[in-house]
C-alpha positions as CSV (number, residue, x, y, z in Angstrom):
1,M,-1.6,-6.3,9.5
2,G,-0.4,-9.8,8.3
3,E,-1.2,-11.4,11.8
4,L,-4.7,-10.0,11.6
5,L,-5.1,-11.2,7.9
6,D,-4.0,-14.8,9.1
7,E,-6.4,-14.6,12.0
8,K,-9.3,-13.4,9.8
9,T,-8.7,-16.2,7.1
10,A,-8.6,-18.6,9.9
11,L,-12.0,-17.4,11.2
12,A,-13.5,-17.5,7.8
13,A,-12.4,-21.0,7.2
14,E,-13.8,-22.1,10.6
15,I,-17.1,-20.5,9.9
16,E,-17.4,-22.0,6.5
17,A,-16.5,-25.4,7.9
18,E,-19.5,-25.0,10.5
19,R,-21.8,-23.7,8.0
20,A,-24.4,-26.6,8.2
21,A,-24.2,-26.6,12.0
22,I,-24.9,-23.0,12.0
23,A,-27.9,-23.3,9.6
24,E,-29.2,-26.2,11.8
25,W,-29.1,-24.2,15.0
26,L,-30.6,-21.2,13.3
27,Q,-33.5,-23.3,12.5
28,A,-33.9,-24.6,16.0
29,H,-33.7,-21.2,17.6
30,V,-35.7,-19.0,15.2
31,A,-36.5,-16.5,18.1
32,D,-32.8,-15.8,18.4
33,A,-32.5,-15.5,14.8
34,A,-33.7,-11.8,14.6
35,A,-31.0,-10.5,17.1
36,L,-28.3,-12.7,15.3
37,R,-29.3,-11.0,12.1
38,R,-28.8,-7.5,13.6
39,R,-25.4,-8.6,15.2
40,V,-24.3,-10.0,11.7
41,E,-25.4,-6.9,10.0
42,R,-23.3,-4.8,12.4
43,L,-20.4,-7.1,11.7
44,R,-21.0,-6.6,8.0
45,Q,-20.6,-2.7,8.5
46,V,-17.6,-2.8,10.6
47,L,-16.0,-5.4,8.0
48,D,-16.9,-2.8,5.1
49,R,-15.4,0.0,7.2
50,N,-12.3,-2.0,7.9
51,D,-11.9,-2.9,4.1
52,E,-12.4,1.0,3.3
53,L,-9.7,1.8,5.8
54,V,-7.3,-1.0,4.6
55,G,-7.9,0.3,0.9
56,R,-7.0,3.8,1.8
57,M,-4.1,2.7,4.0
58,A,-2.7,0.9,0.9
59,L,-3.1,4.3,-1.1
60,A,-1.2,6.2,1.4
61,I,1.4,3.6,1.6
62,R,1.6,3.8,-2.3
63,D,1.9,7.5,-2.3
64,V,4.5,7.5,0.6
65,T,6.7,5.1,-1.1
66,S,6.4,6.9,-4.6
67,E,7.3,10.2,-2.8
68,L,10.4,8.6,-1.1
69,A,11.7,6.9,-4.3
70,R,11.3,10.5,-6.0
71,I,13.3,12.0,-3.1
72,A,16.0,9.5,-3.1
73,E,16.4,9.7,-6.9
74,R,16.7,13.5,-6.5
75,D,19.2,13.5,-3.8
76,S,21.3,10.6,-5.4
77,L,24.3,11.0,-7.5
78,S,22.6,9.1,-10.4
79,R,22.4,12.4,-12.0
80,V,26.2,13.1,-11.7
81,Y,27.6,9.7,-11.9
82,D,26.6,6.5,-13.8
83,A,26.6,3.0,-12.4
84,T,30.4,2.7,-13.2
85,G,31.4,6.0,-11.3
86,A,32.0,7.9,-14.5
87,Q,30.3,10.9,-15.2
88,P,27.5,10.3,-17.8
89,V,27.8,11.7,-21.4
90,K,25.4,14.1,-22.7
91,N,25.4,15.4,-26.1
92,G,28.8,13.6,-26.9
93,K,30.3,15.7,-23.9
94,K,30.9,14.7,-20.2
95,K,28.8,16.6,-17.7
96,A,31.9,18.5,-16.4
97,E,33.0,19.5,-20.0
98,N,29.5,20.9,-20.3
99,D,29.8,22.9,-17.2
100,K,33.1,24.4,-18.5
101,N,31.7,25.7,-21.5
102,K,28.9,27.5,-19.9
103,A,29.1,31.3,-19.9
104,I,29.6,32.8,-16.4
105,D,27.5,35.9,-15.7
106,K,30.0,38.3,-14.2
107,S,27.6,41.1,-14.2
108,C,26.9,41.0,-10.3
């Protein structure tokens, strides 16, 4: 997509630089102007559709990135170990100590 953006930016700059020449040509070729207007309107529709699709793709990428981050956090050891490799302290006790104090259901 980046290469398309560069190409579109270059084309827009080229059109902007030739704006005066385009206006002059249109004045000289009034008969062709109606057909050109239709083509420009079609181009505008295509560009609007392109803008809509790019926006939807950006939202989809954001959602996928968010979901991947959530899955990575869920599957990581950050809940078991902190950045130093030690077990995190919760309520003044390490997780392993909390697990030892839990009652075991032996009714099965």
